[in-house]
N, C-alpha and C positions, 0 to 999 in steps of 0.2 A: 340458319346462318346465311344462306344465299339470299334470302329475302331481306335480312338486315343489311347485307352488303349493298343490295340494289337500292334500298331505301336511303342508306347513307350517301350513295353516289348521286341519287336524284336530288337529295337535299343540297348537296354541294353545288350541283349544277344550277339549282334554283337560286341559291344565294349569289352565285356568279352572275347569272342573268340579271337579277335585281340590282346588283352592284354596277351594272352598265346603265342604269337609269339615273339621270341627274335631276337635282332640283334645278329647274330652268333658269331661275334668277341668279342662283349662287354658283352654278356649274360645279356642284359637288354631289357625289353619289348619295342617293337617298338612304342607303344602308349606313354610310358614315355619318349622315345627319341624324340617324336614329329614328327616322320616320317609319321604318318597317318595324312594327311592334312585335309581330309574331308570324311565323310561317309553319305550315304543317303539310306533310305529304302522307296521304292516307294509303292504306294497304292496296287499294285499287288504283293508285297513282294519282288520284284527285288532289288538287292543290288548293289550299286556303291561305290567303295573305291578308293580314290585318294591318291597317295603316292609320297613323295619327299625325297631325300637324301641330305646330307650336301653339296655335290659338284657335278658338272657336270660329273666329271671323277671318281666317286666312283667305286670301283672294280665291274665289271659286275657279277662276281661270287657271291659276297656278295649280290648284288641287286637281283640276281636270287634266292638265298637261302631264302631271306626274303619274296619275292613275292610268291615263291612256298609255303612257310609256311603260308602266307595269304590265298592262294588258298585252302590249306588243311584245314585251320581253317574255311573257309566259307563252305566247304563241310560238316562240323559238325553242321551247323545251323539246328535247329529243324524243320524249315518249308521248307527246300530244295529249296531255291530260285535260280533263274537265277542270276548270279553274273558277274560283270565286275570290274576288277582291272586295274588301269591305273597308270603307272609310269610317272612322269613329269620331265622335265628339266634334262635329263640324256643323255649322248652321245649314249647310246644303247636303249633308251626308246622305239623306234618303234619296234625294234627286240624283246625286252623282252615282250612288251605288246602283240604282235602277238603270241609269243610262249607260254606265260602263258595262254592266252585265248584258245589256241588250246591244252593245256595240254602237251606240249612238254618238253622233258628233256633238260638240259643245253647244251649237245653236239649237239642236234638237232637244237637248236636255233642259236648257234654260229659257228657250223661247224668247219672249219679249224682254226678259231680264238681260239677255245677251246683248240687246240693243245693236249698235253699230260696231261692236267690238271687232277689231281686225286681228283675229288670232294668228293669222299668217304673219302679219306685221310684228306682232308681239314675239313670235318665235324668232324672227329675224333679228330683232333687237337683242334678245338673249344670246343668239348665236354670235353676234358681233362682240358682245362682252366676253363670251367664253373664248373666242378666238384671240382677243387682245390679252386676256389674263394669262392664257397658256403661253402665248408668244413671249410675254414679258418675263415669265419665270425662266424660260429657256435662254433668252438673251442675257439675263442677269447671270445665269449659271455659266454661260460661255465666257462672259467677261471675267468672272471670278476665277476661271481656269487660265486666265492670262492671254486669251486670244485677242488680237487687235480688232477694232471695229471693222476694218477692211476685210480681214479674214472671215469674220462672222457673216458679214453681208454678202460675201462671195460664195457662201456655202450652197451647195446643191444637195439633192436628196441623198446620194451615196455618201457624201461627206457627213451629212447630218446623221445618217443611220449608224455610222461608226463612232460618233462622239459618245463619250461615256461620262457619267457624273457619279459622285458619291451619293448615297441615299439622301433624299431630301426633296424639296419642292421641284427643282429643275429636273431631277430624274423622274419624278411622278408625272410632270407635265410634258415631258419629251414625247412619248407616244401619243398623248392626247392632242398636242399641238399638231403633230403629223396628221392625225385623223381629221382634225378640223380644217387643216390646209387643203387636204385632198377632197374633203366634202365640199369646201367652198370652190375649189378649182380642180374638178375631176379630170380635166384634160392636161394637167400640168406635166411637163416633160421632166425627165430625171435631171437634166442639166440646168433647169430653171432655178433661179434663186429661191431659197426656202423662206427667207424673211421678206415679206411684202406687206403692204397695208391691206385692209379688208377690201379695198377697191381694186387691189391687184397691182398697185404702183410700187416701184422699187423705192428703197429707202436710201437716200444719199449718205455717204459715210459721215459727212460733217453734221448730219441731222439726226444721227442715232440717239444722241443724248436727249434732244427735245422729244423725239419719238418715245423714248423710254419714260420720260416724265409724264406724257399723256397716258401711257399704259399704266403707270403706277397709280394715277388717279382712279382708273377703272378698278384696279385690284383693291385699293384701299376701301373703296365704296362696297365692293362685293364682300370683302373680309368683315367689314363692319356689320353688314346685313346678316352675314353668316353667324357672327358672334351673337347678334341680337336674337336670331332664331334659336340658337342653342340655349341661350339664357332663358328665353321664354319657355321653351320646351322643358328644360330642367326644372324650372320653377313650377310649371303646371303639373308635371308628372313625376317629379323626383326620381328620375331615371337612374338606374344602376348602369355601370359601364358595360359589362358583358356578363351574361349568365348562360352557362352551357353553350357558349359560342355564338350567342345572338343577343341583340339589344333587348332588354327586358324592363318593363315599367313597374315600379313598386305598387302603384295603385291598382294596376291590372292584376297583380299577384294577390294583393291583400283582399280585393273584392272577391276573388275566387275562394280564398281561404275562409273569408267571413261567411260566404254563402254556404260552404260545406259545414261550417261550425254552427250555423244558425239553428236554434231549437225549432222543432216542428210544433205546430199547434196541437 
């Protein structure tokens, strides 16, 4: 019973850590996107994570960023297990799996194929989009609660932290925007304005409407790409919603069933 309790606790921790890894382009958890096909915690504590993306040709840099995020998340597990992360059904799966297992960087895995790709610049582009999308959700939520633009833009961290929303997008993005803000501006003081541009500039009260219009364009683009990814993934794998508490793929199950039922020679 104690062993089962430990195993269950470890699996919950594992899913929580994986839920902290985002699709870099969409700023949505890979667990909510259904990219984590299967996880297993062995009796000795070892961890296996199986990963799939919507298409065979998904950008290898996106695949690397997500799997590198998974690798770092697994390093944070409290019991320091041996871990194996496996990407399935991707044109560079073999290269990525070997490289991730060896702890290699993107350029080391892909060599000449990486070319002059600026992975740091790509990460910053995604960070900017995530910052804007999260900020827009909270700003809209505060407006819907009846706060004036002046009150919203005068908010500091203490005021922000006590703000409450009904369950929904604003409530979901509130802690995520706070995290993005402090990651971008780690030396921010408690009484500094919470809502600023990515460059750190204040937003004039009369300009909030135009600012929100710009942020809306970012959100709509990200939501469209997210819907496209989900549609491609569902078409490719015919995924069920949830089975036994985790995303499960029909073809993955049927292949195992077929293998077991196949007659032997």
